[in-house]
C-alpha positions in Angstrom: -52.6 -47.5 43.1 -52.0 -43.9 42.1 -50.1 -41.4 44.1 -53.3 -39.8 45.3 -54.5 -43.2 46.6 -51.2 -43.7 48.5 -51.4 -40.2 50.0 -55.0 -40.8 51.2 -54.1 -44.2 52.7 -51.2 -42.6 54.6 -53.3 -39.8 55.9 -56.1 -42.3 57.0 -53.5 -44.4 58.9 -52.1 -41.3 60.6 -55.6 -40.2 61.6 -56.4 -43.7 63.1 -53.2 -43.8 65.1 -53.2 -40.2 66.5 -51.4 -41.1 69.8 -48.5 -42.9 68.1 -48.2 -40.1 65.5 -48.1 -37.5 68.2 -45.6 -39.3 70.3 -43.3 -39.9 67.3 -43.4 -36.2 66.4 -42.8 -35.2 70.0 -39.8 -37.6 70.2 -38.3 -36.1 67.0 -38.8 -32.5 68.3 -37.3 -33.3 71.7 -34.3 -35.0 70.0 -33.6 -32.1 67.7 -33.9 -29.6 70.5 -31.6 -31.6 72.8 -29.0 -32.0 70.0 -29.2 -28.3 69.1 -28.8 -27.2 72.7 -25.8 -29.6 73.3 -24.0 -28.3 70.2 -24.7 -24.7 71.2 -23.5 -25.3 74.7 -20.3 -26.9 73.5 -19.6 -24.2 71.0 -20.1 -21.5 73.6 -17.9 -23.3 76.1 -15.2 -23.6 73.5 -15.4 -19.9 72.7 -15.2 -19.0 76.4 -12.1 -21.1 77.1 -10.4 -19.8 73.9 -11.1 -16.2 74.9 -9.7 -16.8 78.4 -6.6 -18.4 76.9 -6.1 -15.7 74.4 -6.5 -13.0 77.1 -3.8 -14.6 79.1 -1.5 -15.0 76.1 -1.5 -18.8 76.5 -1.6 -19.3 72.7 1.4 -17.1 72.1 3.7 -17.6 75.1 6.4 -20.2 75.9 8.2 -21.1 79.0 11.9 -22.2 78.8 13.5 -23.8 81.8 17.1 -24.9 82.4 16.1 -28.0 84.3 13.2 -30.4 84.7 9.9 -29.3 86.0 8.7 -31.6 88.8 5.0 -31.6 89.2 5.0 -34.7 91.4 2.3 -36.6 89.4 2.1 -40.1 88.1 4.6 -39.3 85.3 7.3 -39.0 87.9 7.1 -42.6 88.8 7.4 -43.6 85.2 10.5 -41.5 84.7 8.9 -39.1 82.3 10.5 -36.1 84.0 14.0 -37.2 83.3 16.2 -34.6 81.6 18.0 -35.5 78.4 21.4 -34.1 77.7 23.3 -31.4 79.5 21.6 -28.6 81.5 22.3 -25.2 80.2 21.8 -22.4 82.7 19.7 -19.5 81.5 21.9 -16.4 82.0 21.5 -12.8 80.8 23.6 -13.6 77.7 21.1 -16.4 76.7 18.2 -14.1 77.3 19.9 -11.5 75.1 20.5 -14.0 72.3 16.9 -15.2 72.4 15.5 -11.7 72.5 17.1 -11.0 69.1 14.8 -13.5 67.3 12.2 -11.6 65.3 9.4 -13.7 66.6 10.1 -12.8 70.2 8.3 -9.7 71.5 9.1 -9.9 75.2 11.5 -12.1 77.2 12.2 -11.9 80.9 13.6 -14.1 83.6 11.3 -15.6 86.2 12.3 -17.3 89.5 9.9 -19.8 91.0 10.4 -21.0 94.5 8.3 -23.6 96.3 7.0 -22.4 99.6 4.9 -23.6 102.5 2.6 -21.1 104.2 1.5 -21.6 107.8 -1.2 -19.8 109.7 -1.9 -21.2 113.1 -2.5 -24.9 112.6 -3.2 -24.7 108.9 -0.6 -24.9 106.2 -0.6 -24.9 102.4 2.0 -25.5 99.7 2.4 -22.9 97.0 4.9 -21.3 94.8 6.4 -17.8 95.0 7.1 -16.3 91.6 9.5 -13.4 91.1 10.0 -11.4 87.9 11.2 -7.9 86.9 9.0 -5.0 87.9 8.8 -3.8 84.3 6.7 -6.9 83.5 3.8 -5.1 85.1 3.4 -3.1 81.9 2.7 -6.3 79.9 -0.5 -8.4 79.9 -1.5 -10.6 81.6 0.5 -9.0 84.5 
């Protein structure tokens, strides 16, 4: 059989099984469309999240605490929030030393106090954050 004979045989078989050929092509088209849309959606979502994080300086900021942070989750029961070593209070002199590093653009103290808000019979737990007023000049504040 020559190549031309094989090509004619394949075309005749496709012509005889029109429904199967149509359904196969339709399945491939739907699969490619679904895959393309999922990849596009994932890429767009990743870009949106990255843009929000970048706008809030979450990629370039760091929080330093003098004690442990207690979020009250499952890690607390496993002892993951235990502090290691001696606690060093963060004073103005520590802030001054850290601010001299060339990588540091802005450093400021922040006080976070847990609070419970009550209005009538409703109550909610929140945190009250305090920082210097000059931080209003810096983003994201």
